[in-house]
N, C-alpha and C positions, 0 to 999 in steps of 0.2 A: 248424352255422351258420358262415357265412363271416365273415371279419374285417370286411368292409364293413358287413354287417348288424349286427354287434356294435357297431361304431363309431357307427352311426346310432342304435341303441337307447341307447347310452351318452350321446350328445349330447342326446337327448330327456330322459333321466333327469336329466342335469346342469341342463338348462334348467328343469325342474320344481322341482328342489331350490333353484335360485337364486330362482325366483319365490316359493317358500314362505318362504325366508329373508327376502326383501324384505317379504313380507306380515307376517311375525312382527315384524320390526323396526319397520314402520309402526304395527302395532297397539300394541306396547310404547311407542312414542313417543307415541301418542295417549293412552294411559292415564297415562303418567308426566306428560305436559304439562298434564293437566287439573287445574283447581283444586278440583274436587269431591272430597270425601272418600268419598262414597257414590254408588253407582249403583243406580237402581231396577231392577226386573226387566226392564223393556222395554229400558233402556239396556244392560244386561248381555247380553241376547239379541242386540242389534244389534252391539255392540262385539266380542263373541266369535263371532258368527254361529253360534250353537248353538240347539237347540230347548229348549222348556220341559221336555221329558222329560229332557234332558241335565242341566239345572239341578237338576231334582228328584233325579236319580240322584247328582249331586255333593253335594247337601244330605244326602240319605239316608245316603250313605257317610261323611259327616263331613268331606269334603274342601272344602266350601264352606259357610259359615255365613250364614244369612239373619237380618237384624235387622228387627224390627217396632216401630213407634212406639207403637201402641196394643194390643199383644197379638195373640192369634190372630185371623186373619181380616183383619187390616189389610195394607196394602201392604208388600211385602218390599223391603229394601234390602241391598246388599252392599258391604262395605268395599273401596274401590279397591285398597288395598295388599294385601289378601288375594287379590283377583282377579289382581293382578300376580304375586303369589307362585305362584299356581296356574299361570299361564302359564309362569313361569320353570321350574317343576317338570316341565313337559311334560304334565301331566294334562289341561289344557284347551288345545286348539289351534284356531286359526282355520282 
């Protein structure tokens, strides 16, 4: 590979990294600045831009805990601070 081609690929990579860093910062800011202590499952899916399958895997592995108000079968909620900690750890990424 020639130097010009490597420089182009490096520029593309740096642009993508910069975009990911901005997205991560924006997401963290959104989560931190919200007054809500809990997110319901739909809000979690939207904020993290992940699938239900990913939420299920995170729950099953013990990395994310769901809370229910009325026991099994009721709507799931997730503590905002735990979601933020998951983002900080790098396990969940937008």
